[in-house]
ZAMARGU-4260 file (C-alpha; in steps of 0.2 Angstrom, whole numbers, plus 5000, padded with zeros to 4 digits):
<rodrens>
0) 5000/5000/5000 | 5007/5017/5004 | 5002/5035/5006 | 4997/5036/4988 | 4991/5018/4987
5) 4981/5016/5003 | 4975/4999/5006 | 4962/4999/5020 | 4944/5005/5022 | 4939/5023/5018
10) 4924/5022/5029 | 4932/5030/5043 | 4927/5046/5036 | 4925/5064/5043 | 4927/5065/5061
15) 4945/5067/5063 | 4954/5075/5078 | 4972/5081/5074 | 4983/5074/5088 | 5000/5083/5089
20) 5015/5074/5096 | 5028/5087/5103 | 5044/5088/5112 | 5049/5071/5108 | 5066/5064/5103
25) 5072/5065/5085 | 5085/5052/5087 | 5081/5034/5084 | 5083/5029/5102 | 5069/5019/5108
30) 5063/5023/5126 | 5064/5041/5131 | 5075/5043/5147 | 5065/5058/5153 | 5047/5061/5155
35) 5041/5063/5137 | 5025/5069/5128 | 5012/5056/5127 | 4998/5066/5119 | 4998/5058/5102
40) 4988/5043/5109 | 4981/5034/5124 | 4986/5018/5132 | 4971/5009/5124 | 4952/5011/5126
45) 4941/5003/5139 | 4934/4986/5134 | 4917/4993/5131 | 4902/4987/5120 | 4884/4987/5118
50) 4879/4973/5106 | 4864/4977/5096 | 4862/4961/5086 | 4847/4950/5089 | 4829/4954/5092
55) 4821/4971/5096 | 4823/4979/5079 | 4809/4986/5069 | 4808/4984/5050 | 4798/4990/5035
60) 4800/4991/5016 | 4798/5008/5008 | 4807/5025/5010 | 4803/5040/5020 | 4816/5053/5027
65) 4805/5055/5042 | 4809/5038/5048 | 4826/5044/5054 | 4818/5055/5067 | 4820/5047/5084
70) 4802/5053/5089 | 4794/5043/5074 | 4782/5030/5080 | 4787/5013/5072 | 4776/5002/5083
75) 4766/4997/5067 | 4782/4990/5059 | 4787/4972/5059 | 4797/4965/5073 | 4814/4960/5067
80) 4831/4952/5071 | 4848/4956/5064 | 4859/4950/5056 | 4846/4945/5043 | 4843/4942/5025
85) 4826/4948/5021 | 4826/4937/5005 | 4823/4922/5017 | 4806/4929/5021 | 4793/4921/5009
90) 4784/4938/5006 | 4801/4947/5003 | 4810/4933/4993 | 4808/4943/4977 | 4809/4961/4984
95) 4823/4973/4979 | 4822/4991/4984 | 4822/5002/5000 | 4819/4996/5018 | 4822/5004/5035
100) 4828/4996/5051 | 4826/5005/5068 | 4832/5000/5085 | 4828/5008/5101 | 4839/5004/5116
105) 4846/5011/5132 | 4864/5015/5135 | 4871/5012/5152 | 4878/5027/5162 | 4895/5032/5154
110) 4908/5020/5160 | 4924/5027/5167 | 4937/5031/5154 | 4925/5030/5139 | 4923/5045/5128
115) 4911/5048/5114 | 4925/5049/5101 | 4932/5032/5106 | 4915/5023/5102 | 4913/5015/5085
120) 4896/5011/5078 | 4899/4995/5069 | 4885/4989/5058 | 4893/4974/5050 | 4890/4971/5032
125) 4874/4977/5023 | 4867/4972/5006 | 4868/4983/4996 | 4869/5002/5002 | 4865/5010/5018
130) 4863/5027/5027 | 4864/5027/5046 | 4857/5039/5059 | 4859/5039/5077 | 4847/5050/5087
135) 4842/5058/5071 | 4859/5063/5065 | 4868/5054/5051 | 4883/5045/5056 | 4888/5038/5040
140) 4883/5030/5023 | 4891/5017/5012 | 4887/5014/4994 | 4876/5023/4982 | 4857/5025/4981
145) 4847/5027/4965 | 4849/5035/4953 | 4868/5032/4956 | 4866/5015/4963 | 4883/5007/4970
150) 4882/4990/4978 | 4894/4989/4993 | 4888/4973/5001 | 4905/4967/5005 | 4911/4983/5014
155) 4912/4982/5033 | 4903/4997/5041 | 4912/5007/5054 | 4905/5024/5058 | 4910/5037/5071
160) 4896/5046/5081 | 4900/5065/5085 | 4905/5070/5102 | 4889/5073/5112 | 4878/5062/5101
165) 4877/5047/5113 | 4864/5048/5127 | 4872/5039/5141 | 4860/5032/5154 | 4845/5036/5142
170) 4836/5030/5127 | 4844/5031/5110 | 4837/5027/5092 | 4847/5019/5078 | 4839/5020/5061
175) 4847/5013/5045 | 4841/5016/5028 | 4845/5002/5016 | 4844/4999/4997 | 4845/4982/4989
180) 4848/4981/4971 | 4847/4962/4968 | 4846/4946/4978 | 4843/4946/4997 | 4845/4962/5006
185) 4849/4969/5024 | 4861/4966/5038 | 4869/4949/5033 | 4884/4949/5044 | 4889/4957/5061
190) 4895/4963/5072 | 4881/4976/5075 | 4883/4988/5090 | 4892/5002/5099 | 4910/4996/5103
195) 4926/5003/5109 | 4941/5000/5097 | 4948/4988/5111 | 4932/4978/5110 | 4932/4978/5090
200) 4950/4972/5091 | 4945/4958/5103 | 4931/4953/5091 | 4944/4952/5077 | 4955/4941/5087
205) 4968/4955/5090 | 4974/4955/5108 | 4987/4964/5119 | 4990/4973/5135 | 4989/4992/5139
210) 5005/5001/5135 | 5014/5009/5150 | 5017/5028/5150 | 5035/5024/5145 | 5030/5013/5130
215) 5017/5026/5125 | 5030/5040/5125 | 5041/5028/5114 | 5027/5026/5101 | 5023/5044/5101
220) 5042/5048/5098 | 5041/5038/5082 | 5025/5045/5076 | 5030/5063/5080 | 5047/5060/5070
225) 5036/5054/5055 | 5024/5069/5056 | 5039/5081/5057 | 5049/5073/5043 | 5035/5073/5031
230) 5029/5091/5035 | 5047/5098/5032 | 5050/5087/5017 | 5064/5078/5025 | 5063/5061/5016
235) 5079/5055/5024 | 5072/5059/5041 | 5056/5049/5037 | 5066/5034/5030 | 5075/5033/5047
240) 5059/5029/5055 | 5057/5013/5045 | 5065/4997/5050 | 5076/4986/5039 | 5064/4974/5032
245) 5049/4986/5034 | 5034/4979/5025 | 5017/4986/5027 | 5001/4982/5017 | 5012/4978/5002
250) 5024/4993/5004 | 5043/4989/5006 | 5053/5004/5013 | 5059/5008/4995 | 5041/5008/4988
255) 5035/5019/5003 | 5049/5031/5000 | 5046/5032/4982 | 5027/5037/4985 | 5031/5049/4998
260) 5044/5057/4987 | 5030/5059/4973 | 5018/5067/4986 | 5032/5079/4991 | 5035/5084/4973
265) 5017/5088/4971 | 5017/5101/4986 | 5017/5102/5004 | 5012/5086/5013 | 5005/5083/5031
270) 5003/5066/5040 | 4991/5065/5054 | 4985/5052/5066 | 4969/5053/5075 | 4960/5043/5089
275) 4976/5033/5092 | 4978/5020/5105 | 4994/5010/5109 | 4994/4992/5116 | 5008/4979/5117
280) 5006/4963/5108 | 5013/4946/5114 | 5030/4949/5107 | 5032/4965/5115 | 5029/4976/5099
285) 5020/4992/5102 | 5004/4993/5091 | 4996/5009/5087 | 4978/5008/5082 | 4976/5024/5073
290) 4966/5033/5059 | 4980/5039/5048 | 4978/5053/5035 | 4990/5059/5022 | 4987/5075/5013
295) 4973/5073/4999 | 4971/5054/5003 | 4956/5046/5012 | 4958/5043/5031 | 4962/5025/5035
300) 4962/5015/5051 | 4978/5006/5052 | 4988/4996/5065 | 5006/5002/5065 | 5019/4990/5073
305) 5034/4998/5082 | 5050/4991/5089 | 5051/4999/5106 | 5070/4995/5107 | 5075/5003/5091
310) 5061/5016/5089 | 5057/5012/5071 | 5041/5006/5062 | 5041/4988/5057 | 5026/4987/5046
315) 5012/4974/5048 | 5019/4961/5036 | 5001/4958/5030 | 4998/4945/5017 | 4981/4950/5012
320) 4977/4969/5010 | 4970/4982/4998 | 4981/4992/4987 | 4976/5007/4976 | 4983/5019/4964
325) 4978/5034/4953 | 4970/5026/4937 | 4971/5036/4921 | 4959/5023/4913 | 4945/5025/4927
330) 4949/5044/4930 | 4949/5040/4949 | 4958/5030/4962 | 4956/5012/4958 | 4958/4998/4971
335) 4963/4980/4971 | 4966/4967/4984 | 4982/4957/4985 | 4985/4940/4993 | 5003/4935/4996
340) 5008/4917/4999 | 5017/4913/5015 | 5035/4912/5008 | 5033/4930/5001 | 5035/4938/5017
345) 5049/4926/5023 | 5060/4929/5008 | 5066/4945/4999 | 5072/4939/4982 | 5061/4924/4978
350) 5048/4928/4964 | 5031/4920/4962 | 5018/4917/4948 | 5002/4928/4948 | 4983/4924/4946
355) 4971/4938/4943 | 4954/4934/4951 | 4939/4943/4944 | 4923/4947/4954 | 4905/4945/4948
360) 4891/4957/4945 | 4888/4969/4959 | 4904/4964/4967 | 4921/4972/4970 | 4938/4967/4976
365) 4932/4969/4994 | 4920/4954/4992 | 4935/4942/4993 | 4937/4948/5011 | 4920/4943/5016
370) 4924/4925/5009 | 4941/4925/5019 | 4949/4920/5003 | 4966/4922/5011 | 4963/4908/5023
375) 4955/4897/5009 | 4971/4900/4998 | 4983/4896/5013 | 4973/4880/5016 | 4973/4875/4997
380) 4992/4878/4996 | 4995/4868/5012 | 4983/4853/5009 | 4982/4852/4990 | 5001/4855/4986
385) 4996/4870/4975 | 5010/4882/4969 | 5013/4897/4980 | 5005/4911/4970 | 5002/4929/4972
390) 4983/4932/4969 | 4977/4949/4963 | 4958/4954/4965 | 4954/4970/4954 | 4938/4980/4957
395) 4928/4975/4942 | 4912/4983/4949 | 4898/4978/4936 | 4909/4983/4922 | 4910/4967/4912
400) 4929/4970/4910 | 4927/4980/4894 | 4929/4998/4890 | 4913/5008/4889 | 4907/5025/4895
405) 4903/5016/4911 | 4922/5014/4914 | 4937/5007/4906 | 4939/4991/4915 | 4949/4981/4902
410) 4962/4995/4901 | 4963/4997/4920 | 4968/4978/4921 | 4978/4975/4905 | 4987/4992/4904
415) 4988/4997/4922 | 4986/4984/4936 | 4996/4970/4927 | 5011/4981/4924 | 5010/4989/4941
420) 5009/4972/4950 | 5025/4966/4940 | 5033/4982/4945 | 5030/4983/4964 | 5028/4965/4969
425) 5040/4950/4966 | 5031/4942/4952 | 5038/4931/4938 | 5033/4944/4925 | 5029/4933/4910
430) 5013/4925/4902 | 5019/4907/4907 | 5017/4912/4925 | 5002/4923/4924 | 4984/4916/4925
435) 4966/4923/4926 | 4951/4917/4935 | 4934/4923/4938 | 4916/4920/4945 | 4900/4923/4935
440) 4903/4940/4926 | 4921/4938/4931 | 4921/4920/4923 | 4916/4929/4907 | 4929/4942/4909
445) 4942/4929/4912 | 4939/4921/4895 | 4937/4937/4886 | 4953/4945/4893 | 4963/4929/4893
450) 4958/4925/4875 | 4961/4943/4868 | 4977/4945/4877 | 4987/4929/4874 | 5004/4938/4877
455) 4998/4942/4895 | 4989/4926/4901 | 4992/4908/4899 | 4979/4899/4909 | 4960/4903/4910
460) 4948/4898/4923 | 4929/4901/4925 | 4918/4897/4939 | 4899/4897/4934 | 4904/4910/4921
465) 4893/4920/4910 | 4901/4911/4895 | 4885/4913/4884 | 4884/4932/4886 | 4891/4947/4878
470) 4895/4962/4890 | 4879/4969/4897 | 4885/4987/4899 | 4886/5003/4890 | 4876/5012/4877
475) 4867/5003/4863 | 4882/5007/4852 | 4894/5001/4864 | 4885/4985/4867 | 4884/4982/4848
480) 4903/4985/4847 | 4907/4973/4861 | 4894/4960/4855 | 4909/4949/4849 | 4916/4948/4866
485) 4905/4933/4870 | 4916/4918/4875 | 4906/4905/4865 | 4907/4917/4850 | 4926/4920/4852
490) 4930/4902/4854 | 4920/4898/4838 | 4930/4910/4828 | 4947/4905/4834 | 4959/4893/4827
495) 4965/4877/4836 | 4983/4885/4836 | 4977/4901/4845 | 4965/4892/4857 | 4979/4879/4861
500) 4990/4893/4868 | 4980/4893/4884 | 4975/4880/4897 | 4956/4880/4902 | 4946/4876/4917
505) 4927/4880/4919 | 4912/4874/4928 | 4893/4877/4930 | 4879/4871/4941 | 4865/4860/4934
510) 4852/4871/4943 | 4861/4888/4939 | 4847/4901/4938 | 4855/4910/4923 | 4858/4894/4914
515) 4877/4896/4915 | 4879/4877/4918 | 4872/4875/4901 | 4884/4888/4894 | 4898/4878/4902
520) 4892/4862/4893 | 4892/4872/4876 | 4909/4878/4879 | 4915/4861/4883 | 4907/4855/4866
525) 4915/4869/4857 | 4932/4866/4863 | 4931/4847/4861 | 4925/4849/4843 | 4942/4858/4840
530) 4952/4845/4849 | 4957/4858/4862 | 4961/4850/4880 | 4951/4857/4894 | 4945/4853/4912
535) 4926/4855/4913 | 4914/4850/4927 | 4895/4851/4927 | 4889/4848/4945 | 4874/4849/4956
540) 4871/4866/4962 | 4864/4884/4960 | 4872/4900/4956 | 4880/4903/4973 | 4896/4902/4982
545) 4892/4885/4989 | 4893/4878/4972 | 4909/4885/4965 | 4921/4888/4981 | 4924/4869/4984
550) 4930/4869/4966 | 4944/4881/4969 | 4957/4867/4970 | 4952/4862/4952 | 4955/4880/4945
555) 4971/4884/4955 | 4976/4866/4951 | 4975/4871/4932 | 4986/4886/4936 | 4998/4876/4946
560) 5000/4864/4931 | 5004/4878/4920 | 5016/4887/4931 | 5026/4871/4935 | 5027/4866/4917
565) 5039/4881/4915 | 5051/4880/4930 | 5061/4896/4933 | 5078/4898/4942 | 5076/4908/4957
570) 5088/4922/4962 | 5100/4918/4977 | 5091/4923/4993 | 5101/4936/5003 | 5104/4934/5022
575) 5088/4942/5030 | 5090/4957/5042 | 5091/4950/5060 | 5074/4952/5069 | 5068/4944/5086
580) 5050/4946/5079 | 5039/4933/5070 | 5024/4936/5059 | 5010/4925/5054
</rodrens>
């Protein structure tokens, strides 16, 4: 990631409090020997939470702005429970549109040490877009409502109520406006409630102990040095705060410094941290839970790992994260997720093959987080003996992986993301070690991008792909121009020699609601008629994750066969920097 390529959620929006760190050491020494400033952070929030999941909610379909008013009488609404999927209710199984949820609850008296600014309104994941109100005041919104509908079903909701909005020891009302564009709707995953960051960390399995005042001062020293170096344009001073072997959300120290340098060339840059809390993990590292903002970039919640003995930032050594960049093709910042195999963060020279994994309609790169795809891939590599592979998940939106007035998705992937990934990650940058996979719309895109770009991709995999459809996006003229980008049509018009440049896997369910199982059968027939080898499976199942996810071993097995058929001599691995810390 990086200051210019932020890789975490931008939901942490607008309620930022600039926290200054002053009068702290500028050397790299670790623990200050005299009382030092600790105002940049606290030693961790109180473990506090009010769980709002379960019964006690009210629900109705429709849309009326008056329903956000805490005084509105919702007694005639249906009794409800969250998390939910309103599509599971017989009378709502076919309903797509607006709905509102309301929850009336009483907060306890304010616990000692709990401030309003430290409380997060966590609403889990909502299908598709939402707008949340607490006691009549909007606290956040995610996604887009008609006429600019934008599905964000996969994005975790974390909103920050304004100071003074919470009514401690009194009645509060949470009202959530939801719009569902297709399929089931509503709160489909928790947690749902008001929590301190300490409780949210615990719910995520992140544990630690409160930092001492000395440890807090040590963390503030590092953060302050970073703030001051960036503000003064001192790139060398900022570099001195990064440890040898620094790796954070995809950034090596070199990549981070390159991006900071680019920001500095564009003008004055500031780096701020807000609502920061410091705790100590099981290995003695100082962990700063902060909302970090670089000038001109979205605020992001991050965990910064600091070596208390050397006074430098270690990075989080994450293997699954969001990356982004300024896209000329999309005329905006474009985002993608990256999965790194275990050996990537344990080596510094070894290079790896890459698979590009494309999302389905109404999806994005973030949907893979909801599937815990990193855990799935780790298990497949460990248990099935698959090749350790970098996997990149572009944000395909609902763009059908073509260039139209709705967005240049093909150009974004082919001309921007693929070269960028080869530049900033340790890939094997050739077509023999680059595959492409996709699900549903993404399966269609895997075929069209793969077949039309044989110099880039050597293996193609589609799970329940829309192989019988041309791209369903753009103006009438654009659809007509892209009509030939129908996988079955492409294959029919290609020579055996051209088709044989790729390896293929594809599947489909026999009860697929869109008849993509039948499309897979047609694709198998078309390839077989030309004598082109392929791996195909028609199985029992519908158009859903339960059908295709158990078949990931087949698709990644195909990519593994392709990669291993072209062995590469790896560079000699240098001796790694000494460190007493270990990473997952």
